[in-house]
Backbone as JSON, one array per atom type, in Angstrom:
{
  "sequence": "XXXXXXXXXXXXXXXXXXXXXXXXXXXXXXXXXXXXXXXXXXXXXXXXXXXXXXXXXXXXXXXXXXXXXXXXXXXXXXXXXXXXXXXXXXXXXXXXXXXXXXXXXXXXXXXXXXXXXXXXXXXXXXXXXXXXXXXXXXXXXXXXXXXXXXXXXXXXXXXXXXXXXXXXXXXXXXXXXXXXXXXXXXXXXX",
  "N": [[0.85, -1.18, 0.0], [0.6, 2.17, -0.87], [1.56, 5.43, 0.42], [-0.21, 7.34, -0.48], [-2.48, 5.79, -1.08], [-3.03, 4.84, 1.5], [-3.55, 7.23, 2.81], [-5.83, 8.08, 1.42], [-7.64, 6.07, 2.15], [-7.67, 6.46, 4.93], [-8.81, 9.02, 5.03], [-11.29, 8.4, 3.97], [-12.47, 6.9, 6.0], [-12.22, 8.46, 8.27], [-13.47, 11.34, 9.47], [-13.14, 13.31, 11.36], [-11.17, 16.06, 12.04], [-9.39, 16.41, 14.15], [-8.8, 13.79, 14.91], [-7.61, 12.89, 12.56], [-5.34, 14.54, 12.6], [-4.08, 13.5, 14.85], [-3.4, 10.98, 13.88], [-1.6, 11.68, 11.85], [0.41, 12.73, 13.44], [1.26, 10.45, 14.85], [2.15, 8.93, 12.74], [4.43, 10.42, 11.98], [5.98, 10.19, 14.31], [6.38, 7.42, 14.33], [7.86, 7.1, 11.95], [10.13, 8.45, 12.75], [11.12, 6.8, 14.85], [11.54, 4.47, 13.37], [13.62, 5.24, 11.66], [15.56, 5.76, 13.6], [16.0, 3.18, 14.62], [16.86, 1.87, 12.38], [14.97, 0.71, 10.7], [12.24, -0.04, 8.4], [11.11, 2.84, 7.22], [8.87, 3.62, 5.73], [6.97, 1.53, 6.04], [6.65, 1.55, 8.84], [5.74, 4.18, 9.17], [3.3, 4.14, 7.73], [1.91, 2.34, 9.3], [1.58, 3.83, 11.63], [0.04, 5.92, 10.57], [-2.31, 4.6, 9.89], [-3.28, 3.41, 12.2], [-5.5, 4.17, 13.79], [-7.59, 4.08, 12.05], [-10.25, 3.06, 12.01], [-11.4, 4.08, 14.27], [-13.23, 6.21, 14.63], [-15.64, 5.47, 13.27], [-16.11, 2.93, 14.26], [-16.0, 2.71, 17.25], [-15.75, 0.98, 19.59], [-16.44, 0.84, 22.45], [-16.96, -1.17, 24.21], [-14.67, -2.58, 24.37], [-14.11, -4.9, 22.88], [-12.34, -7.73, 21.78], [-12.51, -8.61, 19.22], [-14.32, -7.2, 17.66], [-15.17, -3.99, 16.24], [-13.0, -1.1, 16.78], [-9.56, -1.92, 17.18], [-9.99, -3.98, 15.45], [-11.87, -4.11, 13.3], [-10.72, -2.32, 11.45], [-8.26, -3.59, 10.97], [-9.09, -5.96, 9.73], [-10.09, -4.87, 7.34], [-7.71, -3.7, 6.36], [-6.11, -5.95, 6.02], [-7.49, -7.18, 3.95], [-6.82, -5.41, 1.99], [-4.23, -6.0, 1.59], [-2.25, -5.35, 3.49], [0.71, -6.07, 5.24], [1.17, -8.74, 7.67], [2.82, -8.06, 9.89], [2.44, -5.32, 10.21], [-0.31, -5.23, 10.65], [-0.51, -6.74, 13.01], [0.86, -5.06, 14.76], [-0.89, -2.89, 14.83], [-3.17, -4.09, 15.98], [-2.03, -4.74, 18.43], [-1.69, -2.28, 19.66], [-3.96, -1.7, 21.03], [-4.63, -2.7, 24.05], [-6.69, -4.34, 24.96], [-7.21, -6.12, 22.93], [-5.6, -8.25, 23.26], [-3.36, -9.03, 21.87], [-0.06, -9.82, 21.78], [2.69, -7.54, 21.98], [5.17, -8.1, 20.16], [6.99, -7.49, 18.11], [9.42, -4.96, 17.28], [8.27, -2.83, 15.95], [5.58, -2.99, 16.82], [5.9, -2.5, 19.55], [6.89, 0.08, 19.45], [4.74, 1.5, 18.26], [2.77, 1.28, 20.26], [4.12, 2.65, 22.27], [4.35, 5.28, 21.25], [1.76, 6.17, 20.77], [-0.12, 7.02, 22.97], [1.62, 8.82, 24.24], [2.21, 10.61, 22.17], [-0.26, 11.92, 21.74], [-0.5, 13.1, 24.26], [1.71, 14.83, 24.34], [1.01, 16.65, 22.35], [-1.23, 17.78, 23.57], [0.06, 19.02, 25.74], [1.63, 20.87, 24.32], [-0.3, 22.49, 23.17], [-1.1, 24.27, 25.15], [0.94, 26.01, 25.4], [2.71, 28.93, 24.43], [4.89, 28.69, 22.68], [4.45, 26.26, 21.59], [5.61, 23.1, 20.58], [8.18, 23.97, 20.4], [9.36, 25.03, 22.71], [8.89, 23.14, 24.61], [9.66, 21.18, 27.39], [11.13, 18.31, 29.03], [10.73, 18.29, 31.84], [8.41, 19.84, 32.11], [6.55, 18.23, 30.8], [6.57, 15.94, 32.43], [5.59, 17.06, 34.78], [2.99, 17.72, 33.97], [2.09, 15.14, 33.51], [1.7, 14.21, 36.07], [-0.46, 15.68, 36.85], [-3.58, 14.86, 37.13], [-5.93, 16.01, 36.23], [-5.31, 17.26, 33.9], [-5.52, 16.71, 30.46], [-7.15, 14.4, 30.82], [-8.12, 12.14, 29.51], [-5.99, 10.71, 28.62], [-4.1, 7.82, 28.99], [-2.02, 7.37, 31.5], [-0.64, 5.18, 32.55], [-0.27, 3.6, 30.27], [1.51, 5.2, 28.88], [3.81, 5.04, 30.5], [4.22, 2.24, 30.48], [4.63, 1.88, 27.75], [7.13, 3.14, 27.21], [8.7, 1.51, 28.81], [8.33, -1.06, 27.61], [9.49, -0.53, 25.17], [12.02, -0.28, 25.96], [13.39, 1.98, 26.81], [14.38, 4.74, 28.89], [11.84, 6.77, 30.41], [12.23, 9.57, 30.27], [14.06, 9.82, 28.17], [12.55, 8.81, 26.08], [10.46, 10.7, 25.97], [11.94, 13.0, 25.25], [12.98, 12.2, 22.77], [10.62, 11.95, 21.3], [9.63, 14.62, 21.37], [11.72, 15.93, 19.98], [11.52, 14.64, 17.52], [8.92, 15.24, 16.64], [8.79, 18.03, 16.68], [9.87, 19.51, 14.29], [7.8, 19.06, 12.52], [5.39, 19.97, 13.42], [3.34, 21.65, 12.45], [2.08, 20.09, 10.59], [0.4, 18.47, 12.0], [-1.39, 20.15, 13.22], [-0.4, 22.06, 15.08], [0.1, 25.31, 15.3], [2.26, 28.01, 15.19], [2.41, 31.21, 16.82]],
  "CA": [[0.0, 0.0, 0.0], [1.36, 3.42, -0.92], [1.07, 6.42, 1.37], [-1.39, 7.97, -1.08], [-3.61, 4.87, -0.87], [-3.32, 4.83, 2.93], [-4.15, 8.53, 3.12], [-7.17, 8.07, 0.87], [-8.43, 5.19, 3.01], [-7.82, 7.14, 6.21], [-9.79, 10.1, 4.84], [-12.6, 7.79, 3.74], [-13.02, 6.39, 7.26], [-12.02, 9.39, 9.37], [-13.88, 12.7, 9.14], [-12.69, 14.22, 12.41], [-9.86, 16.66, 11.77], [-8.5, 16.18, 15.29], [-8.32, 12.4, 14.83], [-6.66, 12.85, 11.44], [-4.08, 15.15, 13.06], [-3.43, 12.52, 15.73], [-2.82, 9.92, 13.04], [-0.4, 12.26, 11.22], [1.41, 12.84, 14.51], [1.79, 9.12, 15.14], [2.93, 8.56, 11.55], [5.73, 11.1, 12.07], [6.71, 9.56, 15.41], [6.79, 6.08, 13.89], [8.95, 7.26, 10.99], [11.31, 8.82, 13.53], [11.66, 5.62, 15.52], [12.04, 3.55, 12.34], [14.94, 5.74, 11.27], [16.43, 5.56, 14.76], [16.32, 1.75, 14.75], [17.29, 1.31, 11.09], [13.87, -0.1, 10.18], [11.55, 0.44, 7.21], [10.38, 4.05, 7.58], [7.57, 3.66, 5.05], [6.07, 0.57, 6.7], [6.36, 2.04, 10.18], [4.94, 5.38, 9.03], [1.94, 3.76, 7.34], [1.29, 1.72, 10.47], [1.15, 4.95, 12.47], [-1.02, 6.66, 9.89], [-3.53, 3.8, 9.8], [-3.58, 2.69, 13.45], [-6.83, 4.52, 14.3], [-8.43, 4.2, 10.86], [-11.65, 2.71, 12.28], [-11.77, 4.55, 15.61], [-14.39, 7.1, 14.59], [-16.86, 4.77, 12.84], [-16.27, 1.68, 15.03], [-15.22, 3.09, 18.43], [-15.49, -0.16, 20.47], [-16.49, 1.2, 23.87], [-17.03, -2.41, 24.99], [-13.33, -3.16, 24.34], [-14.15, -6.24, 22.3], [-11.08, -8.12, 21.14], [-12.72, -9.04, 17.84], [-15.24, -6.3, 16.96], [-14.86, -2.58, 16.38], [-11.61, -0.63, 16.72], [-8.97, -1.81, 15.85], [-10.2, -5.23, 14.71], [-12.52, -3.84, 12.02], [-9.73, -1.71, 10.57], [-7.26, -4.58, 10.58], [-9.72, -6.83, 8.71], [-10.09, -4.09, 6.1], [-6.34, -3.53, 5.9], [-5.64, -7.26, 5.53], [-8.11, -7.35, 2.63], [-6.09, -4.53, 1.07], [-2.88, -6.53, 1.43], [-1.28, -4.87, 4.46], [1.43, -7.21, 5.83], [0.81, -9.17, 9.03], [3.58, -7.34, 10.91], [1.78, -4.03, 10.41], [-1.63, -5.51, 11.24], [-0.3, -7.18, 14.4], [1.22, -3.86, 15.53], [-2.12, -2.1, 15.02], [-3.97, -4.8, 16.98], [-1.32, -4.69, 19.7], [-1.74, -0.96, 20.34], [-5.14, -1.75, 21.89], [-4.31, -3.8, 24.97], [-7.84, -5.24, 25.12], [-7.23, -7.13, 21.87], [-4.85, -9.41, 23.75], [-2.3, -9.38, 20.92], [1.22, -9.41, 22.36], [3.54, -6.66, 21.19], [6.44, -8.81, 20.07], [7.92, -6.83, 17.19], [9.84, -3.61, 17.64], [7.26, -1.94, 15.39], [4.41, -3.02, 17.7], [6.27, -1.82, 20.79], [7.01, 1.52, 19.15], [3.4, 2.07, 18.06], [2.16, 1.4, 21.57], [4.85, 3.67, 23.02], [4.15, 6.64, 20.74], [0.35, 6.52, 20.62], [-0.61, 7.84, 24.07], [2.54, 9.93, 24.49], [2.04, 11.59, 21.11], [-1.44, 12.71, 22.07], [-0.23, 13.88, 25.46], [2.63, 15.92, 23.99], [0.24, 17.65, 21.62], [-2.02, 18.49, 24.59], [1.0, 19.9, 26.45], [2.05, 21.94, 23.41], [-1.43, 23.39, 22.9], [-1.24, 25.28, 26.2], [2.19, 26.77, 25.44], [2.84, 29.86, 23.3], [5.91, 28.19, 21.76], [4.04, 24.9, 21.18], [6.66, 22.12, 20.86], [9.5, 24.6, 20.31], [9.96, 25.24, 24.02], [8.42, 22.1, 25.54], [10.75, 20.5, 28.07], [10.79, 17.07, 29.73], [10.21, 18.58, 33.19], [7.02, 20.3, 31.97], [5.74, 17.06, 30.44], [6.45, 15.1, 33.62], [4.7, 17.76, 35.71], [1.63, 17.54, 33.45], [1.71, 13.73, 33.7], [1.25, 14.05, 37.46], [-1.72, 16.42, 37.0], [-4.62, 13.97, 36.6], [-6.99, 16.8, 35.6], [-4.84, 17.69, 32.58], [-5.63, 15.66, 29.43], [-7.55, 13.24, 31.64], [-8.4, 10.98, 28.68], [-4.74, 10.03, 28.28], [-3.77, 6.76, 29.93], [-0.64, 7.55, 31.96], [-0.01, 3.86, 32.69], [0.16, 3.17, 28.94], [2.73, 5.97, 28.54], [4.92, 4.43, 31.25], [4.42, 0.88, 29.97], [5.16, 1.99, 26.4], [8.58, 3.39, 27.3], [9.31, 0.31, 29.39], [8.36, -2.13, 26.6], [10.44, -0.13, 24.13], [13.34, -0.43, 26.56], [14.07, 3.27, 26.97], [13.89, 5.51, 30.02], [10.74, 7.66, 30.05], [12.76, 10.89, 29.9], [14.66, 9.68, 26.84], [11.43, 8.63, 25.15], [9.8, 12.0, 25.84], [12.81, 13.91, 24.48], [13.02, 11.72, 21.39], [9.34, 12.31, 20.67], [9.61, 16.08, 21.16], [12.68, 16.24, 18.91], [11.01, 14.08, 16.26], [7.68, 15.91, 16.25], [8.96, 19.49, 16.61], [9.97, 20.1, 12.95], [6.61, 18.73, 11.72], [4.2, 20.24, 14.24], [2.24, 22.25, 11.69], [1.38, 19.02, 9.85], [-0.66, 17.88, 12.82], [-2.28, 21.14, 13.81], [0.18, 23.02, 16.0], [0.52, 26.51, 14.58], [2.94, 29.0, 16.04], [2.05, 32.6, 16.67]],
  "C": [[0.89, 1.24, 0.0], [0.81, 4.38, 0.13], [-0.18, 7.1, 0.83], [-2.63, 7.1, -0.89], [-4.02, 4.85, 0.6], [-4.02, 6.12, 3.34], [-5.59, 8.6, 2.62], [-8.11, 7.22, 1.74], [-8.68, 5.84, 4.38], [-8.86, 8.25, 6.11], [-11.2, 9.56, 4.61], [-13.26, 7.38, 5.05], [-12.96, 7.37, 8.41], [-12.38, 10.81, 8.93], [-13.34, 13.72, 10.13], [-11.29, 14.74, 12.12], [-8.9, 16.42, 12.92], [-7.97, 14.74, 15.28], [-7.35, 12.24, 13.67], [-5.31, 13.43, 11.87], [-3.33, 14.2, 13.99], [-2.73, 11.44, 14.9], [-1.59, 10.43, 12.29], [0.74, 12.33, 12.23], [2.07, 11.48, 14.76], [2.57, 8.59, 13.94], [4.33, 9.16, 11.64], [6.59, 10.46, 13.16], [7.23, 8.18, 15.01], [7.92, 6.14, 12.87], [10.25, 7.62, 11.72], [11.94, 7.63, 14.22], [12.19, 4.6, 14.5], [13.44, 3.96, 11.9], [15.96, 5.49, 12.37], [16.9, 4.11, 14.87], [16.78, 1.11, 13.45], [16.25, 0.4, 10.47], [13.23, 0.59, 8.97], [10.65, 1.64, 7.56], [8.99, 4.11, 6.95], [6.57, 2.75, 5.75], [5.68, 1.08, 8.09], [5.46, 3.27, 10.11], [3.49, 5.06, 8.67], [1.2, 3.11, 8.5], [0.78, 2.8, 11.43], [-0.01, 5.7, 11.87], [-2.36, 5.93, 9.95], [-4.02, 3.22, 11.14], [-4.97, 2.99, 14.02], [-7.85, 4.7, 13.17], [-9.92, 4.03, 11.17], [-12.19, 3.29, 13.59], [-13.06, 5.37, 15.62], [-15.68, 6.34, 14.27], [-17.15, 3.51, 13.66], [-15.53, 1.82, 16.36], [-14.93, 1.99, 19.47], [-15.4, 0.21, 21.95], [-16.53, -0.03, 24.77], [-15.66, -3.07, 25.13], [-13.35, -4.62, 23.91], [-12.82, -6.52, 21.6], [-11.26, -8.42, 19.66], [-13.64, -8.14, 17.02], [-14.82, -4.86, 17.16], [-13.39, -2.27, 16.27], [-10.72, -1.48, 17.59], [-9.2, -3.03, 14.96], [-10.86, -5.0, 13.35], [-11.5, -3.3, 11.02], [-8.7, -2.71, 10.08], [-7.83, -5.56, 9.56], [-9.72, -6.14, 7.35], [-8.68, -3.98, 5.52], [-5.75, -4.84, 5.38], [-6.22, -7.54, 4.14], [-7.4, -6.53, 1.57], [-4.62, -4.92, 0.93], [-1.84, -6.01, 2.4], [-0.61, -6.06, 5.14], [1.04, -7.48, 7.28], [1.55, -8.38, 10.1], [2.93, -5.99, 11.23], [0.43, -4.23, 11.08], [-1.5, -5.92, 12.7], [0.08, -5.99, 15.29], [-0.03, -3.03, 15.83], [-3.02, -2.78, 16.05], [-3.34, -4.67, 18.36], [-1.39, -3.35, 20.41], [-2.97, -0.83, 21.22], [-4.98, -2.95, 22.81], [-5.45, -4.81, 25.11], [-7.95, -6.28, 24.01], [-6.46, -8.38, 22.28], [-3.75, -9.87, 22.81], [-0.97, -8.91, 21.5], [2.02, -8.53, 21.41], [4.93, -7.27, 21.16], [7.45, -8.1, 19.18], [8.28, -5.44, 17.72], [8.83, -2.58, 17.13], [6.04, -1.85, 16.32], [4.71, -2.3, 19.01], [6.35, -0.32, 20.58], [5.64, 2.16, 18.98], [2.71, 2.27, 19.4], [2.8, 2.54, 22.36], [4.55, 5.09, 22.55], [2.7, 7.09, 20.75], [-0.15, 7.45, 21.73], [0.31, 9.04, 24.3], [2.41, 11.0, 23.42], [0.85, 12.5, 21.38], [-1.21, 13.6, 23.27], [0.7, 15.06, 25.15], [1.92, 17.02, 23.22], [-0.61, 18.46, 22.6], [-1.13, 19.46, 25.37], [1.38, 21.1, 25.59], [0.93, 22.95, 23.17], [-1.59, 24.49, 23.94], [0.02, 26.14, 26.34], [2.27, 27.72, 24.24], [3.83, 29.35, 22.25], [5.63, 26.79, 21.25], [5.15, 23.9, 21.53], [8.05, 22.75, 20.9], [10.16, 24.79, 21.67], [9.49, 24.22, 25.07], [9.62, 21.32, 26.09], [10.24, 19.25, 28.8], [10.15, 17.37, 31.08], [8.76, 19.06, 33.14], [6.09, 19.14, 31.66], [5.52, 16.19, 31.67], [5.54, 15.73, 34.67], [3.25, 17.59, 35.28], [1.16, 16.1, 33.6], [1.17, 13.49, 35.1], [-0.1, 14.73, 37.72], [-2.85, 15.62, 36.33], [-5.76, 14.72, 35.92], [-6.61, 17.26, 34.19], [-4.9, 16.5, 31.62], [-6.04, 14.34, 30.09], [-7.91, 12.0, 30.83], [-7.17, 10.17, 28.31], [-4.39, 9.04, 29.39], [-2.28, 6.86, 30.31], [0.08, 6.21, 32.12], [0.49, 3.35, 31.34], [1.41, 3.93, 28.5], [3.94, 5.35, 29.22], [5.25, 3.04, 30.72], [5.03, 0.9, 28.57], [6.66, 2.21, 26.39], [9.3, 2.15, 27.81], [9.42, -0.81, 28.35], [9.34, -1.81, 25.48], [11.88, -0.22, 24.64], [14.12, 0.87, 26.68], [13.54, 3.97, 28.21], [12.82, 6.5, 29.55], [11.26, 9.02, 29.57], [13.34, 10.87, 28.49], [13.57, 9.56, 25.76], [10.72, 9.96, 24.9], [10.64, 12.93, 24.97], [12.88, 13.49, 23.02], [11.75, 12.12, 20.65], [9.26, 13.82, 20.41], [10.5, 16.45, 19.98], [12.18, 15.78, 17.55], [9.81, 14.87, 15.74], [7.87, 17.4, 15.98], [9.03, 20.04, 15.18], [8.7, 19.93, 12.09], [5.31, 19.18, 12.38], [3.06, 20.89, 13.47], [1.45, 21.21, 10.91], [0.28, 18.38, 10.69], [-1.34, 18.91, 13.71], [-1.7, 22.11, 14.81], [0.74, 24.19, 15.2], [1.13, 27.49, 15.55], [2.39, 30.38, 15.77], [0.61, 32.92, 16.81]]
}
C-alpha cells in the first residue's frame, strides 16, 4: 500500500480533523523511531497513519477483542494486502485485543500513541508549542490527573518500558522528532 492509498483510506473512514491530526502525529513519530532503529520508515509510518483508521466509525467502547476498533480496521487492511507485521502492531496498540507486542514496530506504536497525544495536549497550552516544551514540563503535566484526563498515563509508562528506553529519553526523542513537523498535525505557532 502506498502512502497515497493509505491517506485516501484514512480520509474515507475518518472525518474528524483532530483524529486525522493525531494519526499524522503518530505517523511522524513512527517514521522517527524507524529511522532511529534502522527499520523500514515507510512501513512504520503507514502503520502509524492507519492505526486509528476505524476509531471514529467503530469506536469499540465495549473493548471487544474481535469487533470494532482496531479489529474492524485490521480486517479491512488485511483485505487490502497490508502485511501481518503491520496488522499485528495495530492490533497490539489496543491492549484489550490481547495481541502481544512482540515486534519492535508493535512496541514503538504502543509507546508513541498515548505519548504523542499527550505531547500535543502539552504543546497546545504553550505559546511556543513544541518549540519550548521541556521534559520537566511534560512530567509535571503527567502528574496532573486533571490535565488531558483521557490520556492513559499507565500506557505511557508501559510503552517506554516495553520499548526499553527511560521515560525521559522517550519524551525527548518524541519532542525532537515531532517538533519540525508540528504544523502538519495542527500546532501553529504565533
